[in-house]
C-alpha positions in Angstrom: 115.2 88.5 37.8 113.4 90.9 40.2 109.9 92.3 39.9 109.4 95.2 37.6 107.9 98.5 39.0 107.1 100.0 35.6 103.4 99.5 36.0 103.5 100.9 39.5 105.2 104.0 38.2 102.6 104.3 35.4 99.9 104.0 38.1 101.5 106.8 40.1 101.5 109.1 37.1 97.8 108.4 36.4 96.8 108.9 40.0 98.8 112.1 40.3 97.1 113.5 37.2 93.7 112.4 38.7 94.4 114.1 42.0 95.4 117.4 40.3 92.3 117.1 38.0 90.0 116.7 41.0 91.4 119.8 42.6 91.3 122.0 39.5 87.7 120.8 38.7 86.8 121.7 42.3 85.7 118.2 43.2 86.5 118.7 46.8 83.1 119.3 48.4 80.3 116.7 49.0 80.6 113.3 50.6 81.1 111.3 47.3 83.8 113.7 46.1 85.7 113.6 49.4 85.5 109.8 49.5 86.8 109.7 45.9 89.7 112.0 46.9 90.5 109.7 49.9 90.5 106.7 47.6 93.0 108.4 45.2 95.2 109.4 48.1 95.1 106.0 49.7 95.9 104.4 46.3 98.8 106.8 45.8 100.1 105.8 49.2 99.8 102.1 48.5 101.6 102.6 45.2 104.5 104.4 46.9 104.7 101.6 49.5 104.7 99.0 46.8 107.5 100.7 44.8 109.5 100.9 48.0 108.9 97.3 49.0 109.7 95.9 45.6 112.8 98.0 45.2 114.1 96.8 48.6 113.2 93.2 47.7 115.1 93.4 44.4 118.2 94.9 46.0 117.9 92.3 48.8 117.9 95.0 51.5 118.9 93.9 55.0 116.9 96.7 56.7 114.2 94.4 57.9 112.1 96.9 59.9 111.9 99.3 56.9 111.1 96.4 54.6 108.4 95.1 56.9 106.9 98.6 57.1 106.9 99.0 53.3 105.1 95.6 52.8 102.6 96.1 55.6 101.9 99.7 54.4 101.2 98.5 50.9 99.0 95.6 51.9 96.9 97.6 54.4 96.4 100.7 52.2 95.7 98.7 49.1 93.1 96.6 51.1 91.4 99.8 52.3 90.4 100.7 48.8 87.8 97.8 48.8 85.6 99.1 51.8 86.2 102.7 50.6 84.8 101.9 47.2 81.7 100.5 48.9 81.3 103.7 50.9 81.7 105.6 47.6 78.8 103.6 46.1 76.7 104.2 49.1 77.4 107.9 48.9 76.4 108.0 45.3 73.0 106.5 46.2 72.6 108.9 49.1 71.4 106.2 51.4 73.4 107.1 54.5 70.2 107.6 56.5 69.3 104.0 55.8 72.7 102.7 56.7 72.6 104.5 60.1 69.3 102.8 60.9 70.5 99.3 59.9 72.9 98.2 62.7 73.2 94.7 61.4 74.5 95.9 58.0 76.9 98.2 59.8 78.3 95.2 61.7 78.6 93.2 58.4 80.5 96.1 56.8 82.9 96.6 59.7 83.7 92.9 60.6 85.8 92.0 57.5 87.9 95.2 57.9 88.3 94.6 61.7 89.4 91.0 61.1 92.1 92.0 58.6 93.4 94.9 60.8 93.6 92.5 63.9 95.5 90.0 61.7 98.0 92.7 60.7 98.5 93.9 64.3 99.2 90.3 65.4 101.4 89.6 62.4 104.3 91.5 63.9 104.6 88.6 66.4 103.2 85.5 64.6 103.9 86.3 60.9 100.7 84.5 59.8 99.9 87.1 57.1 103.4 87.7 55.7 107.1 87.6 56.7 110.2 89.4 55.5 112.7 87.5 57.7 114.1 85.3 54.8 112.7 87.3 51.9 109.1 88.3 51.4 106.8 85.3 51.9 103.0 85.0 52.4 101.6 83.4 55.5 98.6 81.1 55.9 96.3 84.1 56.8 97.3 86.1 53.7 94.2 84.7 51.9 92.0 86.5 54.5 92.5 89.7 52.6 91.3 88.2 49.3 88.3 86.5 51.0 87.2 89.7 52.7 87.9 91.8 49.6 85.6 89.4 47.6 82.9 90.1 50.4 83.1 93.8 49.7 82.9 93.2 46.0 79.7 91.2 46.6 78.3 94.0 48.7 79.2 96.4 45.9 77.4 94.4 43.3 74.3 93.9 45.5 74.2 97.7 46.3 74.5 98.6 42.6 71.7 96.2 41.6 69.5 97.3 44.5 69.7 101.0 43.5 70.3 100.7 39.8 67.3 102.9 39.0 69.2 105.9 40.5 71.9 105.7 37.8 71.8 106.0 34.1 73.3 103.2 32.0 76.6 105.0 31.5 77.2 105.5 35.2 76.3 101.9 36.0 78.9 100.8 33.4 81.6 103.2 34.8 81.1 102.2 38.5 80.7 98.5 37.7 83.9 98.4 35.6 85.9 98.8 38.8 84.7 95.4 40.0 85.9 93.1 37.1 89.1 95.1 36.7 89.9 94.8 40.4 89.0 91.1 40.6 91.1 90.3 37.5 94.0 92.2 38.9 93.6 90.4 42.2 93.6 87.0 40.6 96.6 87.7 38.5 98.5 89.1 41.5 97.5 86.0 43.6 98.5 83.5 40.9 101.5 85.3 39.5 103.1 87.4 42.3 105.9 88.5 40.0 103.5 90.5 37.8 102.6 93.8 39.7 99.4 94.8 38.0 97.1 95.6 41.0 98.0 99.3 41.4 97.9 100.0 37.7 94.5 98.4 37.4 93.3 100.4 40.4 94.5 103.6 38.7 92.7 102.7 35.5 89.5 101.9 37.3 89.6 105.2 39.1 90.2 107.0 35.8 87.1 105.3 34.4 85.1 106.5 37.5 86.4 110.0 37.1 85.4 110.2 33.5 82.0 108.4 33.8 80.8 109.6 37.2 82.8 112.4 38.7 81.5 115.1 36.3 81.0 118.4 38.1 80.1 120.1 34.8 76.9 118.1 34.8 75.7 119.9 38.0 77.6 123.2 38.2 76.9 126.2 36.0 80.1 127.3 34.3 79.0 131.0 34.3 77.9 131.4 38.0 79.7 128.4 39.5 76.5 127.6 41.2 74.6 124.4 41.3 72.3 123.9 38.2 68.7 122.8 38.0 70.0 119.3 37.0 71.6 119.0 40.4 68.3 119.7 42.1 66.5 117.2 39.9 69.2 114.6 40.7 68.9 115.2 44.5 65.1 115.1 44.4 65.2 111.8 42.4 67.4 110.3 45.1 65.3 111.7 47.9 62.0 110.3 46.6 63.6 106.9 45.8 65.1 106.6 49.2 62.2 108.0 51.3 64.5 110.7 52.5 63.0 113.8 54.2 64.2 117.1 52.7 63.5 120.8 53.1 63.3 123.1 50.1 63.9 126.8 50.0 63.0 128.5 46.7 64.5 131.9 45.7 63.9 133.9 42.5 66.8 136.1 41.5 66.0 138.6 38.8 68.7 139.6 36.3 71.2 137.4 38.1 73.8 137.9 35.4 74.1 141.5 36.5 74.4 140.7 40.2 
């Protein structure tokens, strides 16, 4: 009995709806919104690769090069969601200026990703990550992805704890929910490879983030489509907490509804 792609298809539906929702809600500007859109697009790509790879595995396809590309594409794009989620958390805290000054932290963030990408480049010759020659099999370096993903999860947790005062309780729950869901899915996938749950869990976690955090109506006035006072208060709170220098220009528009 082959693997079922039903959860992958469900994930693809959820992700497509999320992508359309972000566009219609005008969540396309700002660093955090753009990173969130990239995560959705990367996850959609990973899901398509996964559906392709599993379908070819189930039909015992002999197109080795296409099968290898499908599996490699899935593994790489799915792995990228971990460092991208960390960048999303950093963008929510508005601490890019601190990250730019901390070279050691930059190296720590890049090294796991670099190690995995190098392993995948070399895998075409040594098959230490995975192989499709006699069916899809995992190699001795496959666990490198899980180990480095756990590292990014630890960075996520540490960052959320460090800057917890910048979020209200609901947003902490929403952004933190991604971590246990992703870890649980990763463990299930690792122990029971026949159960394809990772992409569905990714889609559900992104849906939670969209509902709990990506709320443009909290900061954009529905009448003027301009940023509200609450957005100013939000930005000032982050600026003061992060010792970030800002410049403020104040304008008073009389009778703005008639403009």
